[in-house]
Structures are given as structure tokens and as C-alpha cells.
N, C-alpha and C positions, 0 to 999 in steps of 0.2 A: 787790413781787410777795407772797402771802402763802406761807409754806412748811410743809408738814403733815410729818414724821417720822415712819418708822415706821410706815407705814399698809397694813392687808390689807383689799384690796377685795374686799368678799363676790360668788360670782357663785351670782346663783340659778334656781333653777328655773322653765323658760320653756316655753311653749304644746308641748305634745309630740304625737306622731302615734303611735295607739295602733290597736290592732286589738278592735274590739266584739265582744259575743257570735253578733253578728249574721255574722263574716267580713269585717268592712268597715274601713276608715281614718275612724278620729276625730280633731278635735283637740281635747285635752286643754287647760284653762286653765293660767294660769300659776298656778305656789303661790310663797310666800316660805321656799321648803326651800334654804338655804345649801348647796353642790353643793360648794364650793371656796371657798379666801381668799386672795388671789395677792397678795403680797409686794410693797411699796414701798419704796425705801428713803429718798427723800423724794419729796415732789408740791408742783408748786407752781402755783396757780389760771391761769398762763399756760401749760398746757399745750395743744398745737396738736390734738392728738387727746383724743374725750371716754378716760377713763381707764378705763369699763367695756368699750370694743372692743379695747383690749391685753390687759388683765387675761382676755375670753373667750376669745378667740385662745389665751393659754397655757394656762390650763385644760383646750379642748381637746386641745393637744398637750401633757398632764399627765396627762387621760384615757388616752389610746389608749400610751404610753406604760407606763399600770398594767397595760394591758392587753395588751400583751406581755412585758411582765415577767411577768406573774403567773399568765397564761392560754396565749398562743401559745408561748413559749419554751418551757414545762417539755413541751408535748405535742407538739413538732416531732418529737421521737426513738420514738413510739408511733401509732400499734403497734407493735413489731420486726418488721422483715422484712429480713433478712439481704443479698437481693439489694438492696437500698435503701439499704443501711447510709454508705456511705459518701458519696453522694449526698445523704442525709438530715444525714449530718454537718457535711458543707460549710452545706448551709443553715442550720442553729444555729448555726453560726459565724458569717457571714454574717449573722445577725442579730440577733444577742447586740452584735458590732459593730456595725452599723447603730443601736441603739438606743441603744448606747453614746454616739454621733456624737451622735445628737438631744439627750443631756441635756448634751455640753456644749454645744451649739449652741444650746438652751434659756434657759442661765445668760447668752447676749450677747444677748438676743434684748432685755431692757428696760433702755433705756439710762441710765434714774437710777440703777439697779445697778450702773454700772457707773465709778461717779466717783470709782474708790481710787486713790490713785498710792503704788505700793510698800508696799502692804498698809494706809497708815495713812489713814482716814479723816478726810480733808485739810476743811473747812470752806468753803474755798474754790473747792475741786473738787467737791464735790456736785454742780453743772451740769455738768462738763467732757463728758458726751458729750453732752446734750439742746444746749447750745450748738454743737457741733461738728454734730449732725443740722440742728439751724433755717441754719444758713449754705449749706447745699445747696440750701437755696430763695434764697438772695439770687441778684440778678438775673443773666442769660447763662449760669445754671450748665447741663449739659448730664449728665442723668442716666438711668441703664441703668434696663429694666425692675423690676428686682428692689428697687435701691434707691429709683425711685418708691413700688414696693407700698408696701417697707419704710415708710416713711415718711407713708403715709396709713393704715397701721395704725397710728401710733407706736412703731414700733419701731427698732432699733437700725440707722441703716441704714449708720453708718461703721466697724460691725464686719463687713460683708460684703469689707474690703478685709483684713481679720485674723483675729479669730478665728473665723469664717464664710468664707471664704477658698473653702474647698470646701461651700459650703452650695448645695443645688439652682438653678440660672439660673431664672428664674421667666420667661424671656422663653415659654420652653415651652407658656405658659399664653395666650399667644394662638391655638391650636390648639388640640384638641381635648381634652375631657378627659381630664384623666392615667388611667393605669391601670399596672397591676403589684405584685407583692407586695407592695410598701410606699407602694401609693399613697394608702391611708388618712391618710397627714401632708399628702400634697399637695394633699388635699382641702379641709384645714383653711383650706388660701392662699385655692387652687380658688373656693372657695363664699362669699367671703367679697364683698359686692358692691361694696367697694372692687378685687377683681382683674377683678369684671366690667364695671368703667366702665372700668378702663383697659384691659382686651380688646378691645374695642369702640370704642375712641377713637381718632379720626382726630389727636390729639395725639401720638400715639406713632406713629412714623417711625422705621423700623428696629431696633426694638426701645431706641428713646430717645424722653425726654420733656424739652422745656426747662424750667425752674423756673419760666417767667412760664406754661406751658401749663397746668402741674399742681397749678399756686394757681388758677387757671382752674377747672378740671375737680373740683377739692378746692370750691369756693365752688358748684360750678354744683348738687355729688351734696353739702351738707351734711358733707362725709370731716370739716372743720380746725373746730373747736367758733371762734362768735361771740362775740367780747368785747364785752358792751353798752359802750359808750361813755361810760355814766353813768359807769362804774366807773375808769376810767383817769381822771376828771376830778375825783375827791375830792380834799379837799386839808385834811381834817383830820389834824392830824397823827395816825398811827400807833396810837399808844397810847392818846391820847383818844376816837378813832372807838372802838377793840373796846371800853372801856370805855363809851362811847353805849351802843353794842348793848346790851352785859351788862344795864344797870341799865335802859334800854326793856324787853325784853325779860322781866325781873325783873319790871316794872309792870305786863305783858299789851299795853303800846303797839302793839309788833311781832311777826311772826309773817318768819322766812328766815333762812337763814346770814349771819356776815359781810359773805360775797364775795358777797354776792348782793344784789337791791335788797329793802331789807327793806319788808314788806306795814306800809301802819298799822290800827291795826284799834281805834283811840279815834273820838272826833267829830274835825273835821275844823279846829272851832277849836285846841281843842289843837294841835292840827301847827305849825298858824301861829304859835301862841304859843311853839312848840317853836323853830320859826326864827328869832324876834325874842329869842329869852333867848342863844341862839348866840348873834349876832349882837354882840348887845350884850358879851357880856363876850368879843369880840373871836375866839373858836373856827371861828365864822364871820367870814369874810373882807371876803366880795363883797357879792353881792345874795344876801339869806342864805336866799329863799325859793327860789331857782333855785339854788342852792349844796345846800342840804339834799335839792333831788329827786337827786342822784346818791348819794343814801343810802337815801333812804324815799320809796315810791311814793304820790301824793294817790291816794288811793280816786275823790275824788269828781272825776264828768263835765264841773261846772258852769264855766259859762263865767268866772265872780267870780272873781278873781285871788284865790291863795292870801292874800295880804299884805294885800289889803283887810279882811279878816274880823274883827270884834270880838273880843277879846279871851274868854276864858272865864271864867265864874263862877269856877270852882274850879281854883287852878294852883297849889296847894297841892305834888302828885306831880311834878309838872315842876319845882319853884322846887327840890324836893329833887333831882331828878337833876342839876342847873343847878351846884348847890353841892358836890356830889359832885365833877362832874368836874375845876371847879378849886379842888379841894383836896389 
């Protein structure tokens, strides 16, 4: 498992609908404008929900909280109308209390940010709440609608019994679209593909769903990330594998991140030679070309096995990489 600490996930400007000069709606293209950066104390490559899904939802909550604090709340008491003063004051106080409640709820939503015991950042506790959420998907578990929705969105379903004990019960989403003064926040959850799949699913009975059926629903809709089996079969010692990735990248032999399947950019005979050398130095301990496929994608569709290819004429760069790996 690869762990990253103190990560800020950018939320980029996506396609938006605007009104053109003729008064008609049109869809504008996505841009690379960074709208917000959502903080994660830790992230690991086994996260079940794409981190961008969770970050986008938190961004939407942040956006509406900012709007209420900077625009809506200051304008509640304006213009002054003595006959409505008492009612407006109540709305004003209720809205402030409601926004403060969401500020409290928001801090408990990301499980990776809730792994601190007694205010001390313990290494062993970094994924405490992540693991507790994963256990909700163990066999024979019965989940509430809200728990299921939180798990599909990569949120902290465990907090629904603690910090989020008074969080809105989203079984209401099995009915009609939410309305009311504060419904903009409900829309954030209502509009997600995850909620729409849940509210129309036959798996949900009486506002509950089994862990087994939630996994089926997630699989059918690609809500959970699918780990490439090749990544699970990597056997090179982590530090050596990371060094190999760096050296190959510096030599322009590969592209791609460490926790992905690397894409080979050189001739195929160079890839074959690399596998043989890694095997000779006992870095790869089994069938070298098969094991190396857990790290590097063979770019060729040729039927000729990689192991049957003759060595390249120039092996100087790969020889240097192997030497650096074992020194």
C-alpha cells in the first residue's frame, strides 16, 4: 500500500451551462481553472472511491457555505421592515445556527481526516476510520440508506453514529427532490449518480441495503475503483521498485506513475533484456517476463513471446540502471 500525506486535491472547472447572446443555454468547455483544493491528511492507493469524487462533493459544500456566510445571511435583515422584524430575526438566527451545524458536519465527512486519537497524530491510527468504514462492507451487514450513500461517495459513514448523529436522514431521497429554504445542501447529495442509483435500486428495502448488495450496486455502476490485479501481484521490494521506476523514467524508457502500470517507450528488445537482467540479479525471482508485466505494459501486440526476443545491440543504459539498483 502506497501512502501519501498532506495532499490537496484540486477541483477543476468543468463543463458549465451559460446563456449566450441569443438567450439560449449552451454548454461551455471544461478549463483547467482550479476552483478549490480539498485537504486530505493521508491517501492510500487502495481507496475504494476515487478521491476526486469525494473532493468534488466537499467543494460543493464549501461553495454554498461561503455563499450563505458572505451573501445570504448578511442580506436576511435587509431591507428593514418593522412588521417583519421578529420573523426575520428568527430566520437570521436559525440560518446562522444551520450554517454552523454544516461547518461541524463537514469536518467529519472525510474519513482520512479523522484518524487522530486524543489530539496526537499516531502513525498506527492514520487509517483508523478508513478501516472502520471498510468493515461496514464485510459480509452480512445491514446498512442504512445514509450509510450506503456515504460509502459510495467515499465519506465517513461511521460518523453518522457520532459527530453526524443529527445529520439529515437521506432515506427521504427515495421520494421526491428535496425542497425548502436549505435544500441547496440536500441537492449536493440528491444530484449525485450514487444517490440516483440507490433511490431507484431494488436492493434498497425499507430504507436499508445489505453490504453484499451494495457491493453489487457499486460494481454495476463503477462507483468503487477497480484495482488492477497486476498491481496486487508485484513482488519486487518496495524501495527497489521505486528506484527502478525513477531510473527508467529518467532514462525516458517509461511513462506513468509508480502505482500504475508503466508504459514502455523504447524498443521491445530493450524491455526483454531488462527482464532478463532483473532475473539474473534475483530482483525478479520467478518467470521474469511474466513478473515484469506486473510493472510494465508490453507495447507490442505481437504473438512472439517477449522472452524469445534477441538482446539489443546497445545495452549500456539498462546495464547502468541494473548496476545502480544493486549498489
